[in-house]
Each structure stands twice: as structure tokens, then as C-alpha cells.
C-alpha positions in Angstrom: 255.1 5.2 -91.5 253.3 1.9 -90.7 251.6 0.1 -93.5 248.7 -1.8 -92.2 247.8 -5.1 -93.6 244.9 -4.6 -96.1 245.4 -7.9 -97.9 243.0 -10.1 -95.9 240.0 -10.7 -98.1 237.9 -11.6 -95.1 238.6 -8.4 -93.1 235.7 -6.3 -94.2 236.7 -3.4 -92.0 239.4 -2.5 -94.6 236.8 -1.6 -97.2 236.2 1.9 -95.8 239.9 2.9 -95.8 240.2 1.4 -99.3 237.3 3.4 -100.6 238.6 6.6 -98.9 242.0 6.1 -100.5 240.6 5.6 -104.0 238.4 8.6 -103.6 241.4 10.7 -102.5 243.4 9.5 -105.5 240.6 10.1 -107.9 239.9 13.6 -106.5 243.6 14.4 -106.9 243.5 13.1 -110.5 240.4 15.3 -111.2 242.2 18.4 -109.8 245.4 17.6 -111.8 243.3 17.1 -114.9 241.4 20.4 -114.5 244.6 22.3 -113.9 246.4 20.9 -116.9 248.9 18.8 -115.0 247.5 15.7 -116.6 247.5 16.4 -120.3 244.3 14.9 -121.7 241.4 16.9 -123.1 239.2 13.8 -122.9 239.9 13.2 -119.3 238.7 16.7 -118.5 235.7 16.2 -120.8 235.0 12.9 -119.0 234.5 14.6 -115.6 232.7 17.6 -117.1 230.2 15.5 -119.0 229.7 12.5 -116.7 230.5 14.2 -113.3 229.3 11.8 -110.5 228.9 8.9 -112.9 232.5 9.3 -114.0 233.7 9.3 -110.3 231.6 6.3 -109.5 233.0 4.3 -112.5 236.6 5.4 -111.9 236.5 4.8 -108.1 234.6 1.5 -108.2 236.8 -0.1 -110.8 239.9 0.6 -108.6 238.1 -0.6 -105.5 237.0 -3.8 -107.2 240.6 -4.2 -108.4 241.9 -4.0 -104.9 239.2 -6.4 -103.7 240.2 -8.9 -106.3 243.9 -8.4 -105.3 242.9 -9.1 -101.6 241.2 -12.3 -102.7 244.2 -13.6 -104.6 246.7 -12.3 -102.1 245.0 -14.2 -99.3 245.4 -17.4 -101.4 249.0 -16.8 -102.5 250.8 -15.2 -99.5 250.8 -15.8 -95.8 252.4 -12.5 -94.6 251.6 -9.0 -95.7 254.1 -7.2 -97.8 253.0 -3.9 -99.3 255.3 -4.3 -102.3 254.0 -7.7 -103.1 250.4 -6.5 -102.6 251.0 -3.6 -105.0 252.7 -5.8 -107.6 249.7 -8.2 -107.6 247.3 -5.2 -107.8 249.2 -3.9 -110.8 249.1 -7.3 -112.5 245.3 -7.4 -111.9 244.8 -3.7 -113.0 246.9 -4.0 -116.2 245.0 -7.2 -117.1 241.7 -5.5 -116.5 242.7 -2.5 -118.6 243.7 -4.7 -121.5 240.5 -6.8 -121.3 238.4 -3.6 -120.9 240.0 -2.1 -123.9 239.3 -5.2 -126.0 235.7 -5.3 -124.7 234.8 -1.6 -125.4 236.6 -1.8 -128.8 234.2 -4.6 -129.8 231.1 -2.7 -128.9 229.7 -1.0 -132.0 229.8 2.8 -132.1 226.6 4.5 -130.8 225.6 1.6 -128.5 226.9 3.1 -125.3 227.8 6.8 -124.8 230.4 6.1 -122.1 232.1 3.3 -124.1 232.2 5.6 -127.2 233.9 8.2 -124.9 236.4 5.6 -123.8 237.3 4.9 -127.4 238.1 8.6 -128.0 240.1 8.7 -124.7 242.1 5.6 -125.6 243.0 7.0 -129.0 244.2 10.2 -127.4 246.3 8.8 -124.5 247.2 5.3 -125.7 249.5 3.5 -123.3 249.3 6.4 -120.9 245.9 5.1 -119.8 247.6 2.0 -118.3 250.4 4.1 -116.8 247.9 6.5 -115.3 245.8 3.7 -113.9 248.9 2.1 -112.5 249.9 5.3 -110.7 246.4 5.4 -109.2 246.4 1.8 -108.0 249.9 2.2 -106.5 248.8 5.4 -104.7 245.5 3.9 -103.6 247.2 0.8 -102.1 249.7 2.9 -100.2 247.1 5.3 -98.9 244.6 2.6 -98.0 247.3 0.8 -96.0 247.9 4.0 -94.1 244.2 4.9 -93.6 243.6 1.4 -92.2 245.6 2.6 -89.2 242.8 5.1 -88.4 239.7 4.5 -86.4 236.3 3.7 -88.0 235.1 7.1 -86.8 238.0 8.9 -88.5 237.5 7.0 -91.8 233.8 7.9 -91.7 234.6 11.5 -91.3 237.1 11.4 -94.1 234.5 9.7 -96.4 231.9 12.3 -95.6 234.4 15.1 -96.2 235.5 13.7 -99.6 231.9 13.1 -100.7 231.1 16.7 -99.6 234.0 18.1 -101.7 233.1 16.2 -104.9 230.2 18.3 -106.2 232.3 21.5 -105.7 235.3 20.0 -107.5 233.3 18.5 -110.3 231.5 21.8 -111.0 234.6 24.0 -111.0 234.9 23.9 -114.8 
């Protein structure tokens, strides 16, 4: 298994494998949630209620986290090491989760439906939210590094297939 270097902030060709990896991880999470493997009634309700908006929010926050990781990795390290990359991504993701929790906790109830939903989700899963997000970022980094070995054509086909699957998965329950 060859882990391709996805740490170079200036290598824009890595964005598609990163997006694909995060989509795969999110789709697996949705399937696990709908099948009771992930025990959270609010996570299921999140995808049932917000569907594509939920996927967009979940996927892009992880993609942005990886982009921020790439920026700092490029400044801090000279050679690619998947373990160091993932550790930095975890630091950024956990920091984001804590700051996001503080932010949405400060927003008054009934000002934003999605943030109100996050409050209920956070009260249900507590620290498991950070653990779940950590599993997603770790998985996405590994998978993106592997997908970066594939051609642009292959990654486009993967993206199209994943986007095609989403409506069917989101409307299963």
C-alpha cells in the first residue's frame, strides 16, 4: 500500500482525491447510522431531515480541515509522513470541534435550525462527537492518500458514482 503525498498545500490536483475520500467516509457513516451500527438517533435524524445539506456540511468541514492541515504541514514539515499528517489533522479537527461547540452553544435557541439540531446532537453523544469526527478524519486522510495514486479520470468517475449514490442512500429511510 503506497500512501501518496497529499500534504503539499500548493498541489491542487490532490483536492479531488481528498473530496472523494471524505465522501466515501461520510457515506459509510450514513449507512452505519441508518443500520444502527452508530448509536445516535440524532445522527439519523440529521440525515433524514437535512439530507443533501447535511452531507454538504459534513463533507466540507472535513475537506476544509484537511486543506488547513495541508497549509500548516507545508510550513512545518519537509517530507511527507502519513502519521504526522494525520496527527496534525486530528489536532486541527479537535480544535475545530471544540470551537464549533462553543460557537453554536452561544447562539440563542431558535436562531438557526441546524445549530439548534447540533445542540441536541451534542447533548446526546457528548465526547463521542469528537471521537467520531476523529475516526472520520483519520479514515479520510488514509483514503485520500491512496486515491491520490489514481488518475484524474478514475477520480472523476469515483466522484460521479458517489454523487449518484447519495440520493438513493439519503432516501432509504
